[in-house]
Every structure is written in structure tokens, then in C-alpha cells.
Steps between C-alpha positions, in 0.01 A plus 500: 500500500872472575748680725687774324816403686519121510208416272334284762134441423282715717145445606252768436469603869879481582644830619864378499697242314544180695837448336681829544257718686461757223176697510230348277414840352810468279391161357479438130204346323618232250282269298602132508584333162597147407863420445626602158674784339288761651563346835875490445498859384295598797747325718791680351337833539405411853860387574640824366262694722597289799870552422454872499304481827771288665768742386312793641444315830869404507605856447258636752607231748867577459439869548320445833734550802559203733401697811153573366372183650149486645499675835508257793192487708261618231196290438525298176187371335578161354315408187456125486662332208236372263542155357512487122174377356458261219491781247842630615643152482368462145646835402838401642490176310415688182789732561736212558388328181535816310849557638605157387433579135670834504724535196856395544436386861608144429755556221830355600781744529273795537491686834179546690320829488558724809141614499387145534727434801391818677140408446556165671664659812219749564257265679773385742586856601138581556449197721810586705370852554167367623669254737724770648202731551299224666791415730539864601133524578519179703796632696314821572193309610709277725677805646170670565368180657808470718464863607135447580580182687769672705266786573232253609744311722619828657145605566416161646804517729411854607138393559608206717740723692222751562271222624769381743554858621128536551478171692788611723327829577722728288202658332681817390760316293237262364281794402780661298565178304131437431467859379795449260348174373190683384235260371721191522282221638311645803769759586252785493277327755799409718636855477167619639504222764853590612406868521198412714715286725754781540223739593343241732817432697584870510161550663570211739829664600321827567258307716783326688663837569176630644418732210144372484363802314752465218455123493123533481522737204743262326273200556203699368689556173560124474126435487416130530860379466551219752363609839544874440136573579528322833823683579333833428254412774785381723690827455189706577440294813858548613474876443180508709655270763807714562288813494289348779817415694616860464164612639561269796845651557344846484251378767212564263342177613146561376607546136753219532227263615281595202793449262579156642133402487494590131798268440304203631715186529812657346799398710427576867254783429229341717742477794619858453141619475437341838814663637385840373165446672676409825710815468178701469347324801822546696500876440133528596565299817787733591271796454246348740779424743629857489147621561478289815249261344691200625221246476442565127874514432558174689232316302646628172854398593373154591329470159815615322684211662871434458577821312773737608458554876122458497510225762707717737276800439193290572655410839593864552140606439376234739745617769391859450139394537583311821706790627215742439256273680734473800541876518122539486459253787761681706319826446198359683721337767432151367862411547442131557382446142754751372775289654380195310534693174827672588695197619554344151576844359759565769667165425569608141590855604212662317517875549479588873293197590741408779451841661124480463506149640698621799258789550204263491668256735587784737145623489368156585768441764426832662134409511577160649722663760220731596258210521745309720549800723126546538467129588763526775758307301761759572799291414354417158418867447846597613663258263285613205562866566873438523495316162349808335799714575428861413163428351263754646539510882597134531800564722303694758222249483749223569611679814142545607450125473741442795281504812582630844582240764197416716528523877630188676209272586248256376353602162260211437326252737276218399185528710465125509811482715414735788647293786798633696633195691836503317744795529775559241758781548672622182825703492684666206870599488576864565796504262290404192303792359274275298148451634347156546164357409372173654215276391368225730313205343338188638643170398230495236635834368214711621622855563450593868694826543740746333743716698722793386812584699719801440875472536602415860137471618333215695143373510298238694214312341247270676346204324273211585657164569585326173761400246638795301751591223687835498631675187723807505582764241725805507638753254585864428169635371148428603234459230196414709344186634451347152851517365691561824861590421483419133775294339793734532730447797230299675494160664211269588557218749306220664645437845596161637316469826677196650834332499385240255447763224122505513327816375204454741485484878239414761453809712368412845301697753669709771833498320694814399698470174775748402607548133816705438536581128826524305725484805864406456426198721151370477414489873142419549308242685384297207595630160810365332513622135308607187408398148529765227196464275461836313210742480272278299484240776495751785 
């Protein structure tokens, strides 16, 4: 079977001619014959047919416009050029041999036949057409390859850019590029990863701004991405934590303590739970304090410790307890013990402790003054009553403590010294209104006699022979034989009984001794001066 166009031998299963590309359905079936006349005739007929075909192709080719070229960019299916087989080569050789014995082809002077020349040029044209078609297809393939390569390089560049953006934290821009890249490499996975990261850091920003509810919901949507589950718990804990703090600020300490206990070791929840408990205890202690239950309140404040002013309130409760005990003691006239309790309170100025202390002291002083008065210690009583000021009838009682002057004479005489061999005459100045009180001792300081002399009075005392010492006291007020003239405007003197300054003198029998007291000039028989010793040594 041969091609109807170029007469190339075709195989039975060929769909197109390998020489010119003509469809095989137009092929002619020709039986092969040995070279001879029939073969030459067949060749001539075949040549005439080919000439007519070439003319028709030439005409149709010339009529085709130049701009009706194959559209650029269309896909061209290239049919591979089949190599001539041995049968084709044999056919060609037969044709060539036959052409050589064509009539008149070698006769000198005769011109070659035009049909023969055209038949020889046909294979060259066909080959050129095939080459041009193959080159066009190659160019198209190369162009497509270049386009694909450029597209690949662009996608690779965009992918790398998106990865860099993602590494630098610009997840939004990276996400857009990965979305545009579609299924290039792992762009779909990275688009999802960048979206998750955007959502994650958006949730983190909500958390940083304190929007824990919004952040928690965002982390819940992220599922198990990174530490989203842990941050959901963190957000919930922060919501509960700040709710508990708000309860504290609202002074709802019981609920706040429960909320902090539920948070466990989150932040300082344990510390704040303890603080809430101390707030509760503090309020309860204040309630006990307001109710006057100072002992309970004090113990609670001590347990609370260094919280607010608990330490000061514990001291306050203790002072109130002490104060109450002191008042109770005063109510039963146990002022001595009340004073012991009131003194430290008065030092810190607690309430009216100083006034109560003064009242207790006055009460005790008044009692002591009365005791002194009853014991004959009139000067002591007088002094105590005076110190009480307007307390009760202290002023009148002080006046009552001043005793009337006794009559001039001997007040006390020691019975062991009854002898009268020695006579001593005593004189007082008339211009000194102060009374005088004398005490006569032995040289061993045994009291022998006491004598009271009113102003300007005189008195004679008789004693047994012996050595004696004379002491003299005088003052404005008389407070009895125990405290004499007291300590105010009073003098107590031991007289010098000889010129040598001795305070004792040997009194002899049948002698009369005269003692003139407080004279401008001490004129007496024996006495020359005095020694001021004070009431304690009188």
C-alpha cells in the first residue's frame, strides 16, 4: 500500500504517511511487478498522476493566504518521521532505474522532460515541510518549557519569601502568599500554619490586654495548637483570680477566700486566701471589741498578728481590761491595787486613768492622814491633809491637826530620875511669840524630862545630880509631843553647855543653873551656844 500523495510505501497499520503526513485512508493499493514494459508503463501512469497531484497542491498552496499560518500557542501534535524501510528503498531504486531508460532521456540535443524534473523535486519539498513543522513544534515546546520554568521559579521565590515572612512573624502576609501558591510544595499546610499562628498571637494579645474571656475563647478554637490548651486554663485562672480580688475589694471576704482556695497555687492565691481569712478574723474581733468582750477580742487580735492595726488593738483591749479591773477595785475601795493598775495606764494617757489614779491616791492619802491623826502624828496628818487640797474635807482636817499649845510646865518625867538636888531655871524671850519645847537627856541619851514653855514664860526644873544634855525646839505650830513643831518654820538645837563646846555638862548638887533662851546676848551662867540638828535628831 502506497501514499496517494507521495507514493511512500505504507505499512498496514500506518494512519499517516511518514513522508508527507497524508492520511493513510487515501492510499492506493498497487501490485509489485518486475521491471519491464509493464513496469515502465506503470511508472509513466504513476508519474502522470503524481504530476497532476503536484499541480493541484501547487495551485492550492498558491491560493492560500500568507497570514493563515498556524495560530501561535496552539498545541501541535508532531507525528514522528518514519524511516524508509527496505521495501521503500527498493521501490525508489526501481523508480530510478526505470527513469534512466525513459525514452529520449539520454538523446543528445534533446531537452529533458518537465514532468521528470518536477517529479525529482517533490521529495525535497516534502522533507523541507517536515523539517519546518518539527522546528515549529520544538520552538513551541521550548517556549512552553521556558514559561513553565519561569512560573516554577516565580512560585519558588514567592514560597521562599513567604517562609521568610513567616519566620519573621509576619504571618498575615505569609498566609496570603501561601494561599495564592495553592498546592505548590507544602503551601497548603503552611497557609494553615500561618493562619493558626495569626490566631494564636491574636489570642496572646487579648490576654496581654487583660481580655481573658476573649483570649480563652480564641485559644479554645485553636485546639491543641502549641500550648493553647494550657493557655485556656491560664485564662480561666486569671478570670477567677481577678474576680476573687474584686470580691476582696467589695469586702466580701468569705467568698473571696473560697475563690482563692479554689485557685490553689496560682500566683499568690494562697497568700491572698490567708489575707481574706485574717480580714474575716479582724472583723469578728472588732465585733467582740464593740460588744465589750475585750478578752476574746484581744486573743483574736494577737492571733491575727501583724495585720492592719491588730497589734495596737490587742494592746487597746488589754488596756481596757486593765482599766475595767482598776475601776472595779476602786468601787470596793481597794485603791491600793487599783493604783498599781492605773499607773501604767496614766503614763500612756489612757482614757481618764490619770484622774482615776489621782482619786485613788487621794483616797489612800486621806486614809493615811486619818490614821496619822488617830496615832497622834498630827504633823504628818496635817501635811497629808494639806496635800489633798479640796479633796473631801481635807483643808478643815489639816487645820484640826494643829494642836493647842500646852500650858507651860513639865510634860514628861522619867520616874527613874526622881532626885531634886539640881535646880535649873529656864527663861524664854517675851518678844518671840513662838513657844519652846525642851528635852533633857543623860549623857547616855536617856530621856529624863520634857518641858513646854509658852512665849515669854519661865519654868524651873529639879533633877538629880548627874551629867545631862539639853535639846531645844521652837516653831509656829504645835503638833503634839511626837512631832513637836513639825518641819515648817521650826528649829531643833542641842545646846553647848560649856565654853569648850561640849554638849553635856556635869550638874552638881546645891547649884542653881539659869538658862535664858534666844536672848540677843546669851547671858547665862553656863551655856554658850547651840548645835542645830533638825527634828529627826531631836
